[in-house]
Every structure is written in structure tokens, then in C-alpha cells.
C-alpha positions in Angstrom: 68.8 75.4 113.0 70.1 72.7 110.6 69.8 73.5 106.7 70.1 71.8 103.5 73.4 72.5 101.7 74.7 71.5 97.5 77.4 69.9 96.9 81.0 72.3 97.6 81.8 74.4 94.6 84.7 73.8 93.1 87.3 76.9 93.3 87.3 77.2 89.7 83.5 77.7 89.8 83.5 80.0 92.3 85.1 82.7 90.3 82.1 82.3 88.0 79.2 82.9 90.4 76.0 83.8 88.7 73.3 86.2 89.7 71.6 82.8 90.5 73.6 81.1 92.3 73.9 84.1 94.6 70.3 84.2 94.9 70.0 80.3 95.7 72.7 80.6 98.4 71.0 83.5 99.8 67.9 81.4 99.9 68.8 79.3 102.2 68.7 81.4 105.2 65.4 83.0 104.8 64.9 83.9 108.1 68.4 85.9 108.3 67.7 87.9 105.0 63.9 89.0 106.1 64.5 89.6 109.3 67.9 91.5 109.7 66.9 94.0 107.3 63.3 94.2 109.3 65.5 94.5 112.8 67.5 96.9 111.4 64.9 99.3 109.6 63.0 99.2 112.7 65.9 100.1 114.9 67.6 103.4 112.0 63.5 104.3 112.4 62.9 104.2 116.1 66.2 105.6 116.9 65.8 108.6 114.7 62.3 109.3 115.6 63.7 109.6 119.1 67.1 111.0 118.9 67.2 112.8 115.5 67.5 116.4 115.1 65.7 119.0 114.3 66.9 122.2 112.1 65.8 125.7 112.0 65.8 127.9 109.2 66.2 131.7 108.3 67.7 134.5 106.3 68.5 137.7 106.6 69.8 140.6 104.2 72.1 143.3 105.3 71.3 147.8 105.9 74.0 149.3 103.7 74.2 152.8 106.2 73.4 155.8 104.2 75.9 157.7 106.1 78.4 158.8 104.1 80.9 162.7 103.4 81.7 162.4 99.9 80.5 166.1 99.3 82.6 166.9 102.6 85.4 165.3 100.6 84.5 167.0 97.6 84.2 170.2 99.2 87.7 169.9 100.9 89.6 168.9 97.5 88.4 172.1 95.6 89.1 174.7 98.6 92.5 172.9 98.3 92.7 170.9 101.7 94.0 167.2 101.5 91.9 166.0 104.1 91.8 162.1 105.2 88.0 162.2 106.0 86.9 158.5 107.5 83.9 156.9 105.5 81.2 156.4 107.6 79.5 153.4 105.5 79.7 149.7 106.6 79.5 147.7 103.5 80.4 144.7 104.3 79.6 141.1 101.8 77.8 138.5 102.4 80.7 136.6 103.0 81.7 138.8 105.9 78.4 137.6 107.3 79.6 134.4 106.9 82.7 134.3 108.5 80.9 136.1 111.7 78.1 133.9 112.2 81.2 131.1 112.7 83.6 132.9 114.5 84.7 131.1 117.9 83.7 134.6 119.8 80.3 134.7 118.8 79.9 130.9 118.8 81.2 131.0 122.8 78.5 133.6 123.4 75.9 131.9 122.1 76.9 128.5 124.0 77.2 130.5 127.4 73.2 131.6 127.0 70.4 129.6 129.2 67.8 128.5 127.2 65.0 127.9 128.3 62.0 125.8 125.9 59.8 122.6 126.0 60.8 119.6 124.4 57.9 119.3 122.1 55.3 121.4 121.1 52.8 122.6 123.5 55.1 120.5 126.6 53.9 122.6 130.0 56.9 121.6 131.2 60.1 123.4 130.2 64.2 123.0 129.9 66.4 125.5 131.2 70.2 124.8 130.4 73.5 125.9 128.8 74.8 124.5 125.3 77.5 123.2 127.7 75.2 121.0 130.1 73.0 120.3 126.3 75.7 118.5 124.9 77.7 117.4 128.3 80.9 119.2 127.3 84.0 118.3 129.3 86.6 119.6 129.6 90.3 120.4 132.3 90.1 124.2 131.8 87.2 126.3 131.1 89.0 127.5 127.5 89.3 123.6 126.4 85.4 123.4 127.5 84.9 126.5 125.1 87.0 125.1 122.4 84.9 122.1 122.1 81.3 123.8 122.4 82.2 126.1 119.2 83.9 123.0 117.3 80.6 120.9 117.8 78.8 124.1 117.5 80.5 125.0 114.1 79.7 121.6 112.5 75.8 121.8 113.3 75.1 125.4 111.9 75.1 125.7 107.9 75.8 129.2 106.0 74.9 129.8 102.5 75.0 133.5 100.7 73.2 134.5 97.3 75.8 137.3 96.1 72.8 138.3 93.5 70.2 138.7 96.1 72.9 140.5 98.9 71.3 137.5 101.5 72.4 135.1 103.9 70.6 131.9 105.0 71.6 130.5 108.0 70.6 126.9 109.2 70.7 125.5 112.8 70.7 121.8 114.1 69.6 120.9 117.5 67.8 118.2 119.0 64.2 119.5 120.5 62.7 121.6 117.8 62.3 124.4 119.9 66.0 124.8 121.0 66.5 125.2 117.2 64.8 128.1 116.5 66.4 129.9 119.9 69.5 128.9 118.7 69.0 130.6 115.4 67.3 133.9 117.2 70.9 134.4 119.0 73.0 133.8 116.6 70.9 136.7 114.8 70.6 139.2 117.4 74.3 138.9 118.0 75.1 139.9 114.2 73.1 142.9 114.3 74.3 143.9 117.8 77.9 143.3 116.7 76.9 145.7 113.3 74.6 148.0 115.9 77.7 148.9 118.1 80.7 148.6 115.4 78.6 151.1 113.5 77.9 153.2 116.7 81.5 153.4 117.4 82.6 154.1 113.9 80.1 157.3 114.1 81.6 157.9 117.3 84.7 158.7 116.1 83.4 160.5 113.0 81.5 162.7 115.4 85.0 163.4 117.2 86.7 163.8 114.1 84.0 166.5 112.2 83.8 168.5 115.5 87.5 169.3 115.8 87.0 170.3 111.7 83.8 172.2 112.5 86.3 174.2 114.8 88.8 174.7 112.5 86.7 175.4 109.4 85.3 177.7 111.5 87.8 179.6 112.2 88.9 180.1 108.9 85.5 181.4 107.5 85.7 183.9 110.3 89.1 184.7 109.0 87.9 184.9 105.0 85.3 187.2 106.2 87.6 189.4 108.9 89.6 189.8 105.5 86.3 190.6 103.0 85.1 193.4 105.7 88.7 195.1 105.4 88.6 195.2 102.1 85.0 196.4 102.0 85.4 199.4 104.3 88.5 200.2 102.7 87.1 200.3 99.2 83.8 201.7 98.9 83.3 202.6 95.6 86.0 199.5 94.2 83.1 198.5 91.4 84.5 201.4 89.2 88.2 199.8 89.4 88.8 196.6 87.5 91.7 195.4 89.6 89.5 196.1 92.1 86.7 194.3 91.2 88.1 191.4 90.6 90.0 191.1 94.5 86.5 191.9 95.9 85.4 188.6 93.8 88.1 186.4 94.8 87.8 187.9 98.6 84.1 186.6 98.1 84.6 183.2 96.4 87.1 182.2 99.6 84.4 183.1 101.6 81.5 180.7 99.5 83.7 178.1 100.0 84.7 178.4 103.7 80.6 178.9 104.2 79.7 175.7 102.0 82.8 173.9 103.8 81.2 175.3 107.5 77.8 174.0 106.6 78.2 170.5 105.3 80.2 170.2 108.4 77.5 170.9 110.4 75.5 168.6 108.2 77.5 165.9 108.9 77.8 166.6 112.6 74.1 166.8 113.3 74.3 163.1 110.9 76.9 161.5 112.9 75.5 162.4 116.2 71.8 160.7 115.3 74.4 157.9 114.0 75.9 157.4 117.2 72.7 156.8 119.3 70.9 155.1 116.6 69.8 151.3 118.0 67.7 150.4 114.9 68.6 147.0 113.4 71.2 147.0 111.0 70.1 143.9 109.3 66.8 142.9 107.9 65.1 139.5 109.0 63.9 138.0 105.4 63.0 134.7 107.1 62.1 134.2 110.7 63.2 131.4 112.6 60.4 131.1 114.3 58.0 130.1 111.1 59.0 126.6 111.7 61.2 123.7 112.5 61.5 120.4 110.8 63.7 117.1 111.0 66.9 117.6 109.8 66.2 114.1 107.2 62.8 112.3 106.4 62.2 108.9 108.4 61.2 107.3 105.6 64.6 107.5 103.8 66.1 106.7 107.3 64.2 103.6 107.7 64.8 102.8 103.7 68.7 103.0 104.6 68.6 100.8 107.7 66.8 98.0 105.5 69.7 98.5 102.9 72.2 98.5 105.7 70.9 95.1 107.3 70.2 93.2 104.1 73.7 94.2 103.0 75.3 93.1 106.5 72.8 90.1 106.0 74.4 89.2 102.6 77.9 89.3 103.9 76.6 86.9 106.7 75.1 84.4 105.0 77.9 84.0 102.5 80.5 83.4 104.9 78.5 81.1 105.9 78.3 79.4 103.1 82.0 80.1 102.4 83.2 78.5 105.9 81.3 75.2 105.1 82.7 74.9 101.8 85.8 75.0 103.4 84.7 72.7 106.2 83.7 69.7 103.4 87.1 70.7 101.2 89.6 70.7 103.5 88.5 69.5 107.2 91.9 69.9 109.2 92.4 73.6 107.8 88.9 74.1 109.0 89.6 72.6 112.2 93.0 74.7 112.7 90.9 77.8 111.5 88.8 77.0 114.4 91.4 77.2 117.6 93.1 79.9 116.3 89.9 82.0 116.0 88.9 80.6 119.4 92.9 81.6 120.7 92.0 85.1 119.3 89.0 85.3 121.3 90.6 84.2 124.8 93.2 86.5 124.3 91.0 89.2 123.7 88.6 88.6 126.8 90.4 86.5 128.9 88.7 84.2 131.3 89.7 84.7 134.8 89.3 82.2 137.7 90.0 83.5 141.5 91.0 80.4 143.7 89.3 80.0 146.7 90.5 81.9 149.4 91.8 79.5 152.3 90.7 80.4 155.7 
């Protein structure tokens, strides 16, 4: 295809090229300027529609455990016992959940699961595969493969938090909409299981601690009651003596304190037993991932970006062609050397191997 070219532009004038000059140069290649952006835009759109990702979004709020032993700690302080009482409440911040959701252990567990899902909504056929198989993760050792899949998943999840509302938002990207929903749900389940096991383990430790203290508190209560009983047996009419009345009141206060400690320990013990076997969810799902899955980017936007990229490339090719034509007219010998150098460079990169025929 031949083009009519204007006389070469002097070197000094090339630096002063206006927008009109640029448009005139580009219009010498109408097919290139028109077809290349359309081709890039169409390819970008088709590629995105066939191989684009989907995102599934969910949000949850951590439940705050109500189990605490502040009343027991206060009674112990009143009694004069310097007890180190474990806290039963779980008060993880939303920052904790951000770290947990991106932790290698949780993501490795997610990757090892087998997911069954249709490629598209309404499909009868389903796929069944792990994320290792989906992304084609290879490696010499299992640890190497695990590290690769964890890194891949960390790049495909986004976690944000709202400190004022005490909520965490989770976004998962996957090649298929139903798979994105399943991965998102599996991550929420792992977070809930982790918290549940942690809470049950903590409640078990508290139950054992309280159980030991109950035995000691029962013995102390019995000792205080025995002291009160002996005092009453020896002093049947102690109310007539101010000294004996004061001693009797002091013994009664000791019995009351020991009794309050024992009752509080008994209540905390029963509550710890309940927490130890409690299996109710410890996070509240606000937006479940099953609501919907949408494309990670707009197809229209991807088409526009493809058009723009094709137009930029067409401009570069057209201006490069114009520059070479100008150089050929200004310096034919330099242009010939440049062309020979280009051909020799291409030849070194992809040498033509010629094999001689075998002589039989």
C-alpha cells in the first residue's frame, strides 16, 4: 500500500510540530488509525468476557463474648487474695480479623478444599477441583506449591474494615462467579471455626481454674463456718458482752465473704461449662456472599481502554513510519546502514539454520 508523502520536514522545524501537523501526519494512515484501535478494543472486550474475573463480597461483625469474671476478681480483692484470674472475654479488633483472613494457614486450608460448582448460573454440569488444580500450581515440593497458592490467593482477596461500625468486609476474586461465592463462604467458615475453637479452649482453661478455686473456697468456707460454730457453742449469750459481740460480727463477716466467693465461683463454673460446649456462631454475617457475584471490571471500561491503547500504538507506528521516511529522504546512506543493522540484529536473534542433505 503506497501513501503520498509531503516534502521532508527540516530538522529544526520538527521540534516545532503543531497539533495540525500531527493530525496531518496521522491522517496519512487512515486504515492504521481506524482499524488498530478497533482491533485492540474488540480483543480486550472478548478476552475480558471469556477470561475475566468475578468478585464476591461479604461483611461480618465480630461477636463480643459476654463471659467475664470481674465480679469474682472484685470479691477476691475484698477478701485480700491476690488471685490471677484469667479473662474469659474475646475482644479481638477488626485489625485482628484482617490479619487472620490473609494468614497463610487459613488460605492454605481454603486452597486444599475441593469445590463443586457450575461454570455459569443454570449450567447442569459442574466442576470439582481444588484451587491448586484451578490455577495450575506446580512445584518441586508441597511446601513450595503451598507458598505459591497462598501468594496467589493473597493477591485475589481484599479486606477492609470499619472501626466505628466494628465490621469487616471481604472481597474474593475468582474466574467463575459461583467459585468466588464458595471461596468467600469457606473463608468465613474458617474464621468462625477458629474463633469457636479458641473460645472453647479458653472456656475449658477457665473451667479448670475455677474448679480448683471452688475446692479451695469450699474448704475456706467450711473453716470459717466451723470457727463461727465453735464461737456460738462457747458463747450462747454473747450479745450481752460488747467484746464478744464484736468478735461474733467479725466471724460472721468472714463467713459471708467466703460464702459470696464460693457462690460466685459456682456461677462462673457453670457458665464456663456452657461456654466450653457452646457451638453458636461467633461472627454475625451482615452481607452473605451468596447474594450475588459481579464482574471485577466493567466490560465497557475494558473496551474503551483497549480502544485507547490501540490508538496510542497506531500513533506510535504512524509517527515512526513518518520518521523513517524522512530519514530515508534526508540521509539515504545512513538509512541503508540502519536497515542492514536491523536485519543483522534480527538474524542474530532468530538465526536461519540450514542443514545439509545427508549423503547415502
